[in-house]
N, C-alpha and C positions, 0 to 999 in steps of 0.2 A: 881871512879865515871866516867861514860862514858861522852865523850866530845860531846856537841850538836853543830853541824855546820849548816851553812846557807843552804848548799846543802841538808842536811837531812830534814831541816824544809820545804824547797820548795817541796821536794819529797813527803812529807806527805800531804802538802796543795793542791797540783795540782789537785787531783781528785775532791776536793770540789770546786775549782775554775771552773773546766770544767762544773760541774753541775750547779753552781750558775750563770754563765755568761748568758746563754740563759734566765734564769728566770729574771734576771735584765733587759735585753733588752726587753723582753716581757712586763715587768711591765712598762718600759719607754714608749713603744709604746701604751699601753693602756691609760697611763696617758696623753700622748701628741699625740692625733690623728692628721693626716695631714689634712689641710684645702684645698679642691680642688678649683682652680681658674677657672672660666668660661671664655672662650675666648670671648672677646667683638665682636659683629657682625661688619663685615666690611661694613661700610656705604658708602664707595666710589663707584663710577660707575663701573659697570661690562662691559658695552658696550660703544663704541665710534661710533657715527653715524653722518651723514651729514643731514642737514635739509634745506628746503626752506620755505619761508613765503608765505602762500596762499594769493593771491590778485586777486579779480575779475577784468577782463579786457575785452576790446572789441575784439571779436573773429569772424573772417570771416571764415566761414566753407567752406570746399572743399570736394565734394562728388566724390568718385572714382567709375568708372564702366569700362566696357570693351565691345568690339564688333568687328565686321569685316567690312571692307570697302566695300560698295556696290554702284554701279552707281545709280544716280537718275533716269536715263532712260536706259534701255537695251532692244534692239529689234532685230528682224531678218529682214535683208534687202532682199526684194523679187522683182523679175522682174515682171512687169505688162504686158510685151509683150514678144513674143518669137523670136528666131533667133540666128544667130551665133555671138559669142563675137569676135569683131574685134579690140577692143582696151581696155587696162587695165591701170589704173593709177598706177604709180610706188609705191604709198602709199597703194595700195590695196593688202596688205599683213598682216599677223598676227602682231598686234602691231602698224600698220600704223596709222598716224595721219591725220585728214582731217578737213576741215571747212565746215560750212553750205553752201550748194549750189555747192560744188566742184564736178566735174564729176569723178565718180569712175570707170565706165566701159561703153563701148558703144556697142550696138547690131547693126548688119548690118541694116542700115536705108533705103536701096533702095526700098524694098517692101512698106514701109510706105510713102516714098516720092511719089511713084507712086499712092498710094491710095489718097494722098492729091491732086494730079493733077486730078484724076478721080472725086473726090468730088467737086473740083472747077468747072469742066466742067458740072457736073450735076446741080450745083447751077446756072450757067449761063443759062443753058437750061430751068430750072424752072423759072427763072426770065423773060426769053423771052416769055414763055407761059403765065405768069402772065400779062405781058405788053399787049399781044394780047387780053386776056380776059378783061382787063380794057378798052381797046379801044372798043371792041365789046359791053361792057356794056354801055359805054357812048353813042355809036351810037344807041343802042336800046332805051335809054332814050330820045334821040333827036327825033327819029322816033315816039315814043309814044306821045311826046308833039306836034309833027307836025300833026300826023294823028289821034290821039286819040280823045275821046269825052270830054277830060278835067278831067276825073277821075284819081285816083291813079293807077299807073302801077303795074301789078303783078310781084312778085319776079322772076318768071320764064321768063317773058317778058324781064326783065332787066338783065337776065343771072347771077343773084347773086349766085346761087349754083355753076356754073362753075367758077365764080370769087373766091369764097371761096376755092374751090378745088385747084385752081392755087396758092393761097396764102399759103395753107397747104403744097403744094409741095415745095415751096420756103423755108418755115420754116424747112421742113425735110431735104432739101439739105444743108441748113446752118448748121444744127445739124450734118449731116454726115461729113461736112467739118471740123467742130470743133473737132469731134471725130478722124478723120484722122490726123489732126494736133497734137492732144494730144498724139496719139499713136506714131507719129514721135518724139515728144518731149520725150516720155517715153523710146524710144530706147537708150537714154543717161541716165544712172542711176546716180542720184545726191544724195549727202548726205543731210539728212533732218535736221541735227544739227551739231554743233561742237562736234567732238568725236574721238574715236579710234576704231580700228578693233580688235575684240577679236579672231575671226577665219574666214577664207574664205572657200567657198564651190565650187567655179568655177574658171576657169582660161581661158586664151586666147585660142580661137579656138573651145571652146565647143559650142554646139548647145543647146539652152535653150527652154523650153516651158514656157507658161504663168504661173505665180505664182511659179516660181522656187526659192528656197532659195539661196541667193548669199553670204551672210556673216552675222555674228553675230557682232553687233556694240553696243557701249554705249557712252553716253554723257560725256563730260569732263569739263563742266562748273563748276560743283560741284558734290561732292559725299555725300552720307548719311551713317550714322552709327547708328545702332539700339542698344541702351544702356539699360540694365536692371537696375532698382533701387531697393535696399533693402527696405522693408516695413518701417524700422526704419528711413530711410533717407527722406521719402516723406514729412515729416513736415518741412524739412529744405531746400527745393528747391522750387523756384517759377516756377511751371510747366506751359508750354505754352498751355493754353486752349483756345478754340474759344471764342470770345467775343460776347455778345448779340447785341452790336451796330455795329458789323462788323468792328471795328477798328483794327489797327495793334497790334499784340501780342507783349508782352515784350520779348526782346531777352536776353536769359541767356547765358553768355559766357561759352565756353568749350575749354579746351586745350587738344589736341590729341597728344599722344606720340607714335611714330612709333617703332615697334619692329625690323625693318630692318635697322634703322638709329639711332644709339645710341646717345642720347642727343637731337635729333631733335624733334621739337614741331610744331604743326599746330594749328592755332587759328580758332575756329568755334563758333557756337551757336546752341541752341536747337530751332527747328522749329515747333515741334508738339509733342503731347502726344497721345499715342495709346488709343483707346476707351475702351479696355477691358484688364483684367488681363490675362497674358499668362497661358495657361492650363498646360503646362509642368513644368514651374518654379514657378508658382503662384506669379509672380512679375509683376509690371507695367513697361512698356518700354517707353522710350522717344527716339526721333530721332534727331540726331545732323547733322548739315550741315557744310561742309568745302568747301569754294570756291577755285577755281583754284588749285586743289590738285595735278595736274601733272605739275605745273609750266610752263604752256603754254601761260600765259598772260604777259610774260616779267618781272615777279617779281624776281628781282635779288638783293634785298637789302642786307646789311651786316648781318641782323638778319636771313637771309635765306641761307647764304653761307654754303655749305656742306650738305644741306638738300636734301635727295633723294625724288623723287616723290612717292606719295602713290600708292599702287598697289591694284587692285580689288581683294577682298578676303583676304587681309592682316589683321592679328590680331593686334589690337591697344588697348591701354588703354586711358581712358578719365578722366579728372579732371574737374568736373562741379562746377561752382561758386554757392555756397549756400547762405543762409541768414546770416546776421551779427547779432550776439548776443551781446547786449550792455554791459552786466555785467556777463560774464560767468566765472565759476571756472573750469579751465582746468588743468589737471595734467597728468604726464606721466603714461603710462600703467605699467611701471616697478615698480611704487610705490603702485600698487593695488595687493592685495592678494586674490586669488580664486574668483576674480571678485566681491567681496562684502565688503572688509574692507581695511583700511590703518592704519598706525601707525603715531601718532603725539607725540611730546614731550611737556609736560606741567610740569613746576616747576621741571625740572630735572628728571622726571619720564616718562617712556614710556606708552602710552595709545593706546588702540586699538579702532578704530572708524568704525562703520558700515556706509557704503555709498550707495547711489542710483545713478546709472549711467544713465544719460539722453541720451547720444549718445557717440559712441566710434568708433575710426578708428584704423589703424594699430599701431599708435604711442601714441595717446592721448585719453583722455576721458573727456567729459563734465559732471561735477558732479551736480546732481539735489539736493541732500541733504547729510548731514553728515559732511561737512567741512564749516568753516566760515573764513571770512577774518581775517588774523593775525595768523591763526594756523600754527604751525611749523611742516610741513609735513616731515616725514622721507623718504629720498631717498636712503639710504643704504639698499641693499638687506638683509632681515632678514628671519629667519626660523620661527618656532613656538616659539614666545617669549611671556612671561606672562606680562599682564598689570601690571604696578607698578614697573617694573624693572628700577633701576637707570641707567641713561645713561649720557654720556658726548657728547656735540655737538662740532664738529670740524669745522674749517673754518668759513667763513662769511656766514651769512644767505642771500640767494638770494630770490627775490620775484618771485613767480611762478604764471603765469596767463594763459600760453599756453604751453601744452606739457611738463611741469615740468621745463622749462628753465627760464632764466632771463627775456626774452622777447619773444613775438610771437603772431601772430594774424591769423593763418590759420592752417588747418589740412586736411588730406586726409582720406576718408572713405575706408573701406575694400570693395573689389568687392563683 
């Protein structure tokens, strides 16, 4: 009888095991299906942002503009008499400074001095003829009273026509003398106002005729700057308009910044508003005045140290004092997206708010609607973020009332 060993038994059972094992595993898989576990949504914040608390504040507006420096008076100096130029003031050069009444140049006066002497002689002669006619008229009256019949003497008898002619000759001689003296005075050309010389046209030794242009001059007591105002800024500036009662207009302060002197500033004020909209720019212009722009009045205080005089034709920027808004919501432009909306945080969620901008400058914007006091305004730059996104707020909340900062009460408008 053959011997049955374990090896032989295993050898015979192996094919059956190979076939049965997958069947058992499949049966177990069908009887015990896996239960999928859904991942719980992450309710933690996805973004970390900085915020400031919106708070209405008193806001003093500053309107920006620009322009070029122009003299308040610029004119051509003209000779009123002719002759040779025999003397020239050392300041009679391009850029020279002079005061009102200063002699700038002198024309040879000898012809005019002679004319004065001739006019004086003519006057003396006319007065002598007048005296003779007065005496003859008085004598004729006396003769009439002595020899006449007591009636009224005729004008011809009393030599009144001759007397009136003599009086006319005296008046004419006096006028000729005044004219000769005036021409002599005009031989010395004097400055009509405090000013500077822009350019000269004549020099020593030249022979001039009447009405010859001598120099181009301008006044230095103050300059004017024509400043355009954007239409959106008009409601926020007290424009200097003529008053019906003829009273003094309100002076609106203006700070002028020179492009040639970094950091230098000149204080001025608006003096008038132009009466029509500019055809080319379609903007209204105001005129600012700056006193003593060339520092010729001895103004040397510490606040003016290092400040260069203004130059005619120089480009400058102006900051005009605007009205003060009592309770304005002012935020930084960096917190505004596409000029129409901002983000705020409410109960840990990001919210998009549509806003209306009442006024805006290069840095800040005055909000007319869309934000309320106490809103947590997001100041962190964001892209296109969906409302409802959970966020975490970092740092301390600051109050924003002007330009998005902790404190502030002024702004600059765009030119």
